[in-house]
N, C-alpha and C positions, 0 to 999 in steps of 0.2 A: 424312294420320292413317289412310284410308281404306286408301289402298295400298298401307301396311305393314301393314297386318293382312291384307290380303285377301294380301301378296305373303307375310309370314310363315305365313297356311294354308295356302299350296299349298307351303312348305319342310319341314312336318312333313307335309300327307302323300304328300308325294316319301318322306320318310322311313319311314316307316310302312309308306310298301308296302314300300322296301327291306327291315324287316327283318321282315314282320310273318311265323307260316308257314302255313300252310291244312292240312285235313286230309291226312293224308297217301293219295297215291295208289299209288305205289310206298316200296314194303317198300327196309329202309335193307340194303346192299350193300357190301361191303367190296368187289366186284372193281370199281371205279369212283373216282376220282381229278380229281376238277371244279379248277380254280383260277382263281379273276378277280384277278389284282392292281391293283391303286389305287396308284403311289406318288403319287402330287399327296396323298392322302391317310394314307397308311404304311399300306394293311393290304393284306389277300388275303381271299376271300372263298374257303372251301371247301367240298366234300362229301368224303366219305370217309378225312380225316382227322383223330386221337381223338387226345385228351388224353395218350395214355399216350403215345402214339406219339411226341409233342410233348414232351412231360417228357421223355422217357429222351434222347429225340437232342437238345437242348440246357441238360439238370442240371448243367452246367458255370456254362450263363448264371442259376440259377436260382438267388432267394434266401427268407425268403419272401414270401408270395402275402396277401392283400388280397382275400380272401371279400364278390365283389358281389351274387351271387345264386347260392344252392346249397341241398344240404337236406343239407351236408356235416356232421355228428355232435358232432367234434370240434374241433374249431379254439376260438381263444380269444382271447378276449376285448376288446375295446381300445373303453372309454370315452371319448375323444375324439369318435372315426366314430360308434361305436356300429354298427361292422362289424368281426363276426369274421374273425381270420388265422391262416395255419398256417404255424408256423417251418419254419425251413430245415429241420429237424433231422427235424418231422416229414411232409417233402412227400411224402417215398416211400408215405408212410399212406395220403394222397389219393391219389396214382397208384392205387392197388391197388382204389380204390372203385369201383366203375360208374355210375360220374355221367351217362354218359346216361340213367339213368333220373332224373335230378332233373330234367328238364326243361330249364329254365335252368340256365349253369350259368358265372360269369363272374368274372375276377378281376386283377388287375391286384401285378404282381409290385414287391417294395420291399426296399430295401437294409437299417433300422436304423429297428429296434421304437419308436424313440422320435421320428422323424422323422413319425408319424402324430398324436404329440402336437403339432404344430404347422400343421397344417393347416388353413387355411379354412374359413369355413364356404364362400363360393365353391368353393373346391376340392373338397370335401365332394357339395353339390350339383352336382358336375360326376360326380363317380366314382357317384350316385346315379344321375344319368339314363345313361351307360355302361351302364349295369346292366341296367337298367327298359326305356331304348328302345334298345341295342343301334348308337349312332350318338354321336361326341362333340361335344361343343357349341366342343371346341377344341380343337386336339391335345395326345392326351392321355399327354404326355407332362412329368414333373412332379419338378423339382430337388428337390425336399425328398425326394420318394419314392427316387428316380433310376431308374425304374423302363428297361429294356428291351422288354416287351410288354407288351398287352391283350389281355386272354381272354373273349371272347366268344358262347355259345356255344346252339342250342338241340335237347336231342336228340342230347348229343355226338356226329358226326361227323356227320350230316345237316345241318346247319347249324352254321360258327362262323366267324368276323371276329374276327379277330389281328391288331392291330397292330404292327408293326418298327416299331420305333426304327435300325435296319441293318436291312438290309437280306440282308447276308451270312447273317442266321443265318435267313434266310427257304430263302435257298437250298441250306441244306448242312443243315433239317431237309427239302428238302422230298427234297434229292437221298438218302439215304436212309431217306424212307422211301416211296419207289421203289422202290429195289434191297429194301427188309425185306418188301412187300408181295410181289415176286416170290421171293422164299427162301419167303413160308405158302403162295401161290400152286402153286408146283412143289416141293414138296416132294422130297425125295431117299429111295428104302429103304437099311435099313442092311445087313449079313449075316444079321439076323435076320426080313428083309421088314419089319421099322421104318420106318414113315413118317418122320424129324420135316424141321423147315425147316433150309432149304439157307442159306449165307451166301453172297451178292456184293457185292461194293465199294458204296460209292454213289456215285450220278451224277453226276460234277462239276459243281463253281458255273460254269467257262467253260461245257460244255453250255448245265446248264439258263441262264443270263445269255442267251447266245446265243436263248434261248427267248423272252426279253422279249419282245417284238410282238406272239407268239400268245400268254403268261398275259397279258399286258394287256389280250388282247380276249378271254379268257375259254373256256381248253381243257379238253380232258376226256383221261384216260389211262386206257385201257381194260386190265384184268390179265385182263382174258374174253376176251380177243381175242386174247393174247399168240401167238406163232407162232416158232413153233422147228426147228430140224435139228441135226445133229452137232456143227455150228461153229458158229452162233446163235441168241442173242434177240433178238426184236423183241416191240414191244413198242408197241402206237400211239398216237396223240393223233387228237383233231380238235380244231380252232377251231374254236365253238359262240358266243359270243358272252358277255355278261355277265347270271349271274343271280342273283333273290337270294332267291326260292320255287324251292327246288331238284325240282316235282315236273315244272315249267314246264323246270329243265334236264335232265331226266332225257327230256320228250316230248322236245327240241329233239334228244339225244343219241341217241335211237332214231330219228330220223328221218336223222340226220346218218352216224351208221354204217352205212348201207345205201351207203354210197359208198365211197371208198378214200378212207384216216385224207392228211389235212395233211400229216401228218409218223409217225416213229417213230426209241423212242429203239431205237440195238440194242448188246448185248452182246456179245464176240465171249467164245469160250468158250474158245478156247488161252491167247489172249493177257490176257486175265478184265479186261477194259477196255472203257468203256460210248464210243461215238461216237453223232451224230445224224444219221439219213437224211433228208432232206426231200423233199417230192415236186413 
């Protein structure tokens, strides 16, 4: 019995160390996108990807959102779970909110409002644990809810942990977010000299799936270090390891970026297609 208690204590400490966010040494920057893929537990840790980006890419896959941790004031209340939720037709209003300022912002999607009323006490406890610890007690996909995602963040964009029922959703989201960030970083000028966001096609799922080994180790894409000429744009990335503390991630990236990148995503301006250049 003593050995079991020690084992559980060690496990809890590991979980705590995984999700705790220390006082930030580095300011939040939108010119980095860090991704660590955990296939076994079906989640992705990230830095630099925000809720509004996620929601707009996967809007066709989102239904109602059950709010596990938040400061949103316009949700509806479910008496059975004592959670608030956002109906599907109000999700766009939540997307427009500044959820970064909420501190913790955590939710799980669900298909039917009636499903909330048949959740068991054990399942409600698991949802509370998800929002509080940002880790699962068991795989957090529920038949009653038919959820595709669990979205757990602290200072949204700084630390995000998202569970995906189907990783094709992740690759679609990542490919679109990368190209969108490129458009923001490299705007074009109109005839009147006004700078506007330029549109680029999404990086294909096939290219990103070929990067799975790098993403499983933990990789950071740098928008700041993009290189371009008349014919192409190159977005470098470095494999830096598994981080839940994003200050440590920034420190490791700073050190790694002094060396050549581990690869580059290359956009050909003429044919308007992406390719992967490995080092």
